[in-house]
N, C-alpha and C positions, 0 to 999 in steps of 0.2 A: 474298653470302657466299660465301667460297671453300671449297674442298674442305679437309677435314681428315683428315690420316693417322691411322691407327690409334695411339692413345695412351692412356696411363693418367694418373691425376691421384692423386699422394700428398699428400693435404691436410695432411699434418703438415708438409709442406715450403712451404706456402703461407702467407705472413705474415698474421695478423689485423690488420684496421684498424678502428679504434674509430669509431663515428658516434653521437653523443649525440641522443637522443630528446628530445621535450618532458620526458619522465621516463624514467629508465633508459637504457641503452647497447645498441647493436647492434654486434656484431663481424662484419666481413665477411672472407670468404677468397675472391678473385675470381681466376677464370681468363678472360682476354679474347681472343677470335678475331676477326678481321673479321666485323663483323655478328652476333656471338653473345657473350653473357656468361654464364657459369655461376658461381654463388656458392654457398658454404656460410654461411649466416647464423645468428647466434646472438642471440636477444634475452635481455636479462637480465630478472629479476624487476621487475614494475611497469613494464614498457617501453610507451611510447606514442610513436608516430612523430610528429615535429615537422612534417609536413605531408601534404597530400592528394596521393596519386600517381595520375596518369592514365595511366602507362606499362603496357604489357602485360606479362604474366609467366605463367609456369607455376611454380606454388609447391607444393613437396610436403613435408609435416610429417614430419621423421625422428623427432623425440622431443618430447613435451610436447603442449601445444597452445596455440592463440592464436586471437584473434578478428579477422577482417577486418571493419571497420567501413566501409560505404559512405556517401558523403556525404548520401545521401537518408535515413540513419537505419537502414537494414537492417543487422543484424549476423549474420555467418556464423563459426561456430566450427569450426576444422580440428583434428583430433587426429591422432596418430600413424597414418601410412598414408594420409591423405587428401591430396587435390591440388585445387587451384583452377587454371583457365585463363581468361585474358581478354586480348583484343587491346587495343593502344594506344587510348586515348581513349574506350573503352566503358564505363569505369568510374572514379570517382573514389574512391579507397579509401586506408586507412591501417590499420596493424597495432597491436594491443594485445596485450600478454602479461603475464598476472598472475604465472605462476610460472617464466617463462622457456621458451624453446622453440629447438628446431634445425631448421633449414629447408634445402632444396636449391632455389634459385630460378634458373630459366633465363629469359633474355629475349634479345630480338635482333630483327632487321629482318624475320623471318618473322612477327612479330605486329604489324606496321605496320597500320593500319587500310586496308582496301581501298574506297576511295571509289566504285569502280564497281560494287559489290554492293549 
């Protein structure tokens, strides 16, 4: 990852890109740096992700609540102010939002699985 100079993000200037779920819709606003992605993500009501994700993330719930379902059946509810963190390939998870939610999601090379540990 390269150095990032001090900068601000005006999210009102970042376009929303629609991603259909198995049900509902996710809207992503994305900032991409080398080795780092920062997103504001909104899930509509009755959103269910259309895939199991094994990518690492830092996910912070800004508004509402959602469930992170693990492929092993475990379900974790995140509400406003809560965060989860996981490295790449250490979880197979997907998101479920019954009433809609707004998230800040950060991922990148720093979350790659370190095979040496």
